[in-house]
C-alpha positions in Angstrom: 23.7 32.9 -7.2 22.3 32.2 -10.6 22.6 35.9 -11.5 26.3 35.8 -10.5 26.9 32.7 -12.6 25.3 34.2 -15.6 27.4 37.3 -15.2 30.6 35.2 -14.9 29.7 33.3 -18.1 29.4 36.6 -20.0 32.7 37.7 -18.5 34.4 34.5 -19.6 33.0 34.8 -23.1 34.1 38.4 -23.4 37.6 37.4 -22.1 38.0 34.5 -24.5 36.7 36.7 -27.4 39.2 39.5 -26.7 42.1 37.0 -26.3 41.2 35.2 -29.5 40.8 38.4 -31.5 44.2 39.7 -30.2 46.1 36.5 -30.9 44.5 36.0 -34.3 45.4 39.5 -35.4 49.0 39.1 -34.1 49.3 35.8 -36.0 48.2 37.6 -39.2 50.4 40.7 -38.5 53.4 38.4 -38.0 53.5 38.0 -41.8 54.3 41.7 -42.3 58.0 42.0 -43.0 59.7 42.4 -39.6 60.9 45.9 -38.6 64.0 46.2 -36.4 63.4 48.9 -33.7 67.1 49.0 -32.9 68.0 50.3 -36.3 66.3 52.5 -38.9 65.0 49.4 -40.8 61.3 50.0 -40.6 59.0 48.3 -43.1 55.8 50.3 -43.1 52.5 49.7 -45.0 50.8 53.1 -45.1 47.0 53.1 -44.6 46.3 56.8 -44.3 48.4 60.0 -44.3 47.1 63.6 -44.1 49.4 66.6 -44.3 48.6 70.2 -43.6 51.6 72.5 -44.0 54.2 71.3 -41.4 51.7 69.1 -39.4 50.1 65.8 -40.1 49.1 62.4 -39.1 50.2 59.0 -40.5 48.5 55.7 -39.8 50.3 52.6 -40.9 50.9 48.8 -40.3 54.2 47.8 -38.9 55.5 44.6 -37.3 57.6 45.7 -34.3 58.8 43.5 -31.4 58.5 45.4 -28.2 60.9 43.9 -25.6 60.1 45.0 -22.1 62.4 46.7 -19.7 62.2 46.2 -15.9 60.0 49.2 -15.3 57.5 48.0 -17.9 57.5 44.5 -16.4 56.8 46.0 -12.9 53.9 47.9 -14.4 52.5 44.8 -16.1 53.3 42.3 -13.4 52.7 44.3 -10.2 50.7 47.5 -10.8 48.1 46.3 -13.3 47.2 43.2 -11.4 46.9 45.2 -8.1 44.5 47.6 -9.9 42.5 44.5 -11.1 42.3 43.0 -7.6 41.1 46.4 -6.2 38.4 46.6 -9.0 37.2 43.1 -8.2 37.2 43.9 -4.5 35.2 47.1 -5.2 32.6 45.2 -7.3 32.2 42.5 -4.7 31.9 44.8 -1.7 29.4 47.1 -3.5 27.5 44.2 -4.9 27.5 45.6 -8.4 25.7 43.2 -10.8 25.7 45.3 -13.9 26.1 43.1 -17.0 28.2 45.7 -18.8 30.6 45.9 -15.9 31.2 42.2 -16.0 31.6 42.3 -19.8 34.1 45.1 -19.4 36.0 43.1 -16.9 36.1 40.1 -19.3 37.4 42.3 -22.1 40.1 43.9 -20.0 41.3 40.5 -18.6 41.4 39.1 -22.1 43.4 42.0 -23.3 45.9 41.8 -20.5 46.2 38.0 -21.0 46.8 38.6 -24.8 49.9 40.6 -24.1 50.9 38.3 -21.2 50.7 35.3 -23.6 53.1 37.1 -26.0 55.6 37.9 -23.2 55.5 34.3 -21.9 55.6 32.5 -25.3 57.7 34.9 -27.4 59.5 37.1 -25.0 58.2 40.2 -26.7 54.8 41.7 -27.8 54.0 42.2 -31.4 52.7 45.7 -32.0 51.4 46.2 -35.5 49.1 49.2 -35.7 51.2 52.4 -35.9 50.4 56.1 -35.8 52.6 59.1 -36.1 51.5 62.7 -35.3 53.9 65.4 -36.2 54.1 69.2 -36.1 57.2 70.7 -37.6 60.1 68.9 -35.9 58.1 67.5 -33.0 56.9 64.0 -33.6 54.9 61.4 -31.6 55.1 57.8 -32.8 53.6 54.8 -31.3 52.7 51.2 -32.2 49.9 49.2 -30.6 47.9 46.0 -31.0 44.3 44.9 -30.6 44.8 44.0 -26.9 45.9 47.6 -26.2 42.8 49.0 -27.9 40.5 46.6 -26.1 42.1 47.4 -22.7 41.8 51.2 -23.3 38.1 51.0 -24.4 37.1 48.5 -21.6 38.2 50.7 -18.8 35.5 53.4 -19.5 32.9 50.7 -19.9 33.7 49.4 -16.5 33.8 52.8 -14.8 30.5 54.1 -16.4 28.8 50.8 -15.6 29.9 51.0 -11.9 28.8 54.7 -11.7 25.5 54.0 -13.3 24.8 51.0 -11.0 25.7 53.1 -8.0 23.4 55.9 -9.1 20.6 53.5 -9.8 20.9 51.9 -6.4 20.8 55.2 -4.6 17.6 56.2 -6.5 15.9 52.8 -6.0 16.5 52.7 -2.3 13.2 53.6 -0.6 13.4 56.7 1.6 12.2 56.3 5.2 8.7 57.7 5.4 8.0 59.4 8.6 4.5 59.6 9.7 3.4 62.4 12.0 0.1 60.8 12.9 -0.3 59.8 16.4 -1.4 56.2 16.5 -3.3 56.7 19.8 -5.7 59.2 18.1 -7.0 56.7 15.6 
């Protein structure tokens, strides 16, 4: 029980750290001149741009309000929580006690709460880290925030931790030793 409490404390610390980092960066990013995604009025602060012939990449800061459509709300309100419930069920039934898995859970929960706080308090999510990849006329643009980055990087931490814990438990389980000696002979 003490081990579980220790793991839950680390999970809570990771969750609060992720939530604080996300909200602090959004507070700072809110000072960037606001871009309007419904028009062509985008105010961009370029960080890095690399061009090679007709292809390239462009990293930039931008303050964009992402309002959610019904499909995105279903994803964030129904699908992601169901995945989270399944992951918690899996960890509890398999009795996984890996510290890194619990820290990964804390980071992911904090990241999801970071965007949820924005939806509840503002009605939109501030995305401020932008990237654009382009080849000739094809272009891929997106804007993200720290919560998105933390969520993406916490998932592999959780999966690798669970896999490593399973592998370690299989190796550490003692094999049944079969003795072929007849006890009556001794």
